N, C-alpha and C positions, 0 to 999 in steps of 0.2 A: 450024406452022413445022417445018422439017427439023431433025432431031436426030441427032447422031453419037456413037458410043462412042469415047472416046480413052483412052489410057493415060497417067497422070500421072507425075510425077518419082519417086515412091516405088514405082512398079509397080502401084499400084491404079488402078482405072478410074473414069471419070465420064462425064457426058453433056455434049457440046458443041453449042451452038446457033450455026451459022455466020452466020445473019442478024444476030445480035447480037454475034458474036465474044465469047460469054460461056459459062462453064461452070457446072455445078452445084457443083463444088468447085474448089479451086486446081489449076492445071495443074502446079504444083511438087510436089504430093503430096496427094491427096484424104484418105487416112487420117491423114497427118501433120497436116494442117490441122485436121481434125475433133478429133483428140486434143488438140491445143494449145489451140484456141479454146474448145471446149465442155467437154471432160472435165477438162483441167488448169486452165484459167483460169476455168472455170465451176463444174463439179461439185466438183472437188477443193478449190477455193478455198472454196466454200460449206461443205463438210464440215469444213474445217480451222478455221473461225471459232470463237472460244470460246463464242459464243451458240448454236451448233448442238447440238440434242438428237439424239443418235445413235439413240434409240429410236423416233423419229417417221419416218413416211413422207415422202420428199422428192417434192414435186409439181413436175414439169417440163413446160413448154409449149414445144414446138418449132414455130417459125414457118417453115414450108417443109420438110415431111417429105421431099420429094424422093426420093432413091434409097433412103432408109432407113438410110444409113450411120451417122448420129449416134445413131439409136435402137439399132442393133446394137451399137455400141461402148459405149453407156450400159448396155445389158443385160449385156454381158460384164463390165463393171466392177462392176455391182450384184451379180452372181453371185460374183465373186471376193472382194468385200469384205462379202458378206452384207448388202447395203443393201436397204431397202424403197423402191421407186420406183413412183410413179404417173405415167405418161408419156403426154402428149397431143400428138399430131402433127397439125398443121393443114396442109392442102395443097389448093389449088384445082384443080390439074391433075395427078392421079396418073400415074406413069410406067406404061408397058405391061409385060406379062408378058415379052416378049422383052428389054426393057431390064433388067428385074429379073434375068433369067438371065445376061445379058451382064456384069453388074457383077462377079460372081465374087470377092467380097471374101474368101471363105474361103482363096483361094490366097495372100493376103498377110498374113492374120491367124493368129496362133499359137493357134488353137482348133480342135480336131478337129470340133466340131459347129457351127461358124459358119455353114455353108451351110444346115443344117437350121433353125437359129434365124432366119436371115435370111428364109428362105421362110415360116416361121411368122408373122413380123412382117408380111410383105406379104399373106399369105393371110387375116389377120384382117379381118373385115368392117368396112367404114366405118360410123361412127355408133354403134358398139357398144364396150363395154369387154370386154377379154379378159385373163384371168389367164394370161400366157405362162409364168410360173413363180411360185414362192412369193415371189420377190423383185421381180417386175416385172409391173405391170398396164398394158396398152396400150389407149389410146383414139385412134382415127384419125377426124378430122373433115374432110370435103371442104367447104372453106369459104374464102372470100376474107378476107384480112387485115382489110379494111374492115368486115367483119361480126362481128368478135370482140366479145363483150359480157361476158366473164368478169370477176368482181369479187373481189379479195382472195383468190385461189385458189391461186396458184403461188409456189413458193420460187425457181424458176429459169426464165428464158426463154432458150432458144437461138434467137437471131434470125438466121436463115439465109436471108433473102430474096436474090433476085438483086440485084446491086449497083445503087447509085444512078444509074450511067451509063445503065442500060437500064430501070430501074423506079424513077424518082425519087420517085414519090408514096408509095412504101412506106417512105421514110426521112424522113418529115415529122412535124410536131407532132401531127396528128390520129392517126397510127398509133402514135407513141410514147406518146401520152396513153392509148390503149387498153392498151398494154403496162404502163404505170404502174399503171393501175387493176386490171389482171389480177393483178399481183404483190401478195403480202403485204408488210407493213412489213418492211424489211431484206432484201427479195427482190432478186435479182440478174439483170440482163440482160447477156448476153455476145454479141459479134458480131465477125466478122473485119474489118468495115469500120472505117476510121479517118478518114473524110471529115469535114472541119470543119463542114460544114452539118448533117450527121447528128448530130454531137456537140452542136452548139448547139440542135438540135431536142430532143434528149434533156434537156438542161439546162433548156430553156424550160418543159417540163412537170413539172419537179421532181426529175429524177434528179441524183445526184452522179456525175460521169463521170470515169473514169481512162483515160489513154492507157497502153497496155502494149505490150511487145515482141510483134510479130506472129509468125505461123507462117513456115516457110521460104518465101522469096520475097516476104515482105511485112514492111515495117519496123515498122508499128504496128497495133494493134487497139484496140477499146474495150470497157470493162466499166462498166456503170451500176448504181447501187444506189438503191433506193427507201428514203428515210429517213423 
């Protein structure tokens, strides 16, 4: 499928798929969306809970590694707050080296070495664990969502699949059952999607689901907890 680089509302870039009329990130702001949905409503929420042990490593599973933006922002937050994070990114179809270069997230992030970090994240070999820094260990897996078999391993899931309009099978009970099993008890899944069918699928497999204010350009999003 043809893919194009576009600039989103906050000046950051993403990939647009004309055939689907779908983007990897919100056209209203790629960085804004990632920060709101995954860092603030996911990671920060998890850290602020009274049951969180700040001495323990936070294990994160990202479903849809995509451009690597969520991983980059999580790395920067981990470094700023001296967090220990083990980050696993799952992606069936990695983006190309030209697309990686075109993202140029360093131009909109207030971090002098963002470009170097971003390239390091992408240059890490697939199917291997890499200690990117003392705070951040990255594992990238080239794998379809349907093939996930992790059990009780993660504290957080960043669920960043393409939307249910274009990939409806990724927002169904079988997939969310895999996410439920992959999470530890009290683990959290966060996603930009607020579709009713997706919410009901999450609830059907055991999640407790909250509707929350969405990122710019989107009224609501979902956060689900494994109880």
